[in-house]
C-alpha positions, 0 to 999 in steps of 0.5 A: 499500499502507498505510503501515507502522507505525514500528518501536520500538527493538526492531525493525529500524530500517528498510527500504533498497532497494540498487540497483546493478549492481556486485554487490561493492557490493550485497553490501558495502551489504547486510552494513553495513546489516544489521550496523546493524539495517537490513532490506535488499533488492537490485536489480542494474538500474534496471528491478528496482528499479522492480518493488521498489519497487511490491511493498514499501515502503521507507525508502530507496532507495540509488540507483547514478547509472551502470547499464547500462539505465536510469541512476539519474537516470531511475530517479528520475524514475519514482520521483518521478512515483509516490511524492513521499515515498520518500528516494532517495540517490544514490551514484556514482563520478562526482562532481561539484558539478553532478551533486549540483544536478541530483540534488536538483533531480530529487527526490534526498534527498541524494548520496554519492559513491563511495568513502564513509566508512562513519561518514558514510553511516550517519550520513546514512542514519539522519537521512534515515530519521527524517526520513521517519518524522517527516514519515509521523507529521506526515501520519498525525496531519494525517489523523486530525485531518482525518477528526475535525474539519474545521478545515483550517488549524489545526495541532496534535496535542499534548494541549492541542490535541486537547483545544481542538478537541474543546471546538470541536466541541462548542461550535460546534452551540451559540448561545452566546457564546465568549470566546477568551483567549490571548498575541497569535499564538496563533491566536484568529481561527482558532479563531473561524472554525473554530467559525463554520464547523462551527455551522448559520451556516456559510453566512453571514456571518462579520465579524471587528471589530479593535475597538483599531483603530477610534475610538468613534464610528466603531466603532459607526457600523461596528457599528450602521449610521447614518442620512443626516444623523445626524452630519457627513459622514454623506451617505448611510444605511449599514447595520452590520456586525450588519445585515450579518451577521444570522443569521451571526457577528461576532467582535471581536477585542480586545474589551478595547479597546472603550470603556465607552459602546460596551460598553453597546450592545454589551451590549443587542445580547447581551441583547435581540437588538436595536439601533438605527442611529445617528441612527435612532429605530427599533429592529432585531432581529437574530440574531447569534452573538458570539464575542470574543477578548483577549490582556489579562486582563478581570477585571483591567480589570473591576477599573480599571472599564474594562470592564463586569462585566455584559458580561464575564459575557456575553461569557465563557459558554464560555471557550477559552484557546489555550496559547501555543507554548512550551507546545506545542512537540511541534507545532512539526514540524507547523507548520513542514509546514504553513507549508512548504506554504502558502508553497511554493505561494505562491511556486511561481512562483519555486521549481523543483519539488524545493524545493516539494516537499523543503524542510525544516529540518536537525536543528540548524536545527529544534532550534533552532525547538523550544527557542525561547521563541517569544514572538509565538507561531504567527504568529512561526514562520510568520514565520521558515518563509515567510522560510527558503522565500524564502532557501533555497537548496537543499532542506534549510534550513541554520542559516544561514538562521534570522534573526540573533535566533534564532541568538543566542537558540540559542547559536549565535554565536560569543563566542570573542575574538581569539586565545582559545577558546570559554568554558567554557560553550560550547554544543554549536552553538557547539562545532560553529559553532567547528569549522566555522569552522575547516574553512572557513577552512583550505578557503579558505586552500588554494584561495587564497581562491577562494570558489567553489574552496572551495565545490567542495571542501567539496561545498555550493553557493556561496550556503551557503558565503557564508552560513556565512562571513558567520555565522561572521564569516570574514573573507575575504581578496581576491586583490588584497590577497594580491597586495599583500601579496605584492608589498610582501614 
């Protein structure tokens, strides 16, 4: 069935299916949720719940673990085999860390023991449904963009990116030279590949040249080729990129680093569509489309005499200026989802199925990503997401997995001095982290500093507790030290 449109604030907050064999539980949940503005359907068995899911779209399923006909885990597995997207919230009186782990591995969105606190349950339900809506909107945006454009590796539905993709669509079929400008990491090569892929040259060669990585002599030989004996070491005739890419496209990355002499030869290729291999007297005709990119100010280089003015105008027939990520922050959630999918697939041998399909950043972590300045742009964000895929120990990626520099930039690092409280200008993240530190400290003390026992009491994986202890600078006392202290007293 088609996805329903996301409700406006005046409409119901979402549709929830409650599956539980106990009538009192079903009715109490229905009363609680309807009071909060949700539309609620009830199912008294696992089989009835599965029939309801087949007949109607829901934003969340609240599922009891122990039922007489089908267990909650069996229902969950059946739901996941047909619908990977529906959030499923397991509720049970049989609480244990292992049950929670098994439920998450099977694809549950979260886990809550009976009896529950209504406020906490409502908060988690709102969080999960909001995340579900966001993911569904991103999927719909991607589907729309895919129908409109053939750019599978370019992610972005912000107004600026849509205008750029419109421009790429318009200029791709032409023969014009295009200059792509933007900061490092904004995706200039991806745009160049999209132009080539949507041009009449798509079935011909696309060659990317890193202009700044080669010395002038080697760059000329690479571009134009050479004949045997044309210089020391030229033991055989070699074709250059222009000859190899005939009827295709050559992309010059960081074109501003090309030397003046090579610039003159490049200008001749653009103007006359011909070149001469090194050491040869034969002129070769060539039909190559040239795309160029730079993060430098070419106008300034022209004024400084470091770049030919005539070449600048030949390259800058059409300019595509890519915005930095900080100017298109609304694209960050979709980019994160794209990179999660990419690196989950690349690391599928090391990740279980539930993590591959459910990886997502918790709200606090996503907020840090949205607020970061991203000097390295999309490439920097990609590296952060790849790190999260490798280091995360559960589907919900917590703040603790983010690199330290992001935590410091987001105000996560606690600034309290020994024996003193937080400063008056403490951020919300610092206040929350300070409270979290106090709770963990007390739980460790109550558990006689057993991290395993403390993790079970806090209902979090031991690895998550270890990460929080490190981030929050909690000094963990060893049992051997406690024994010595007691003996000394």
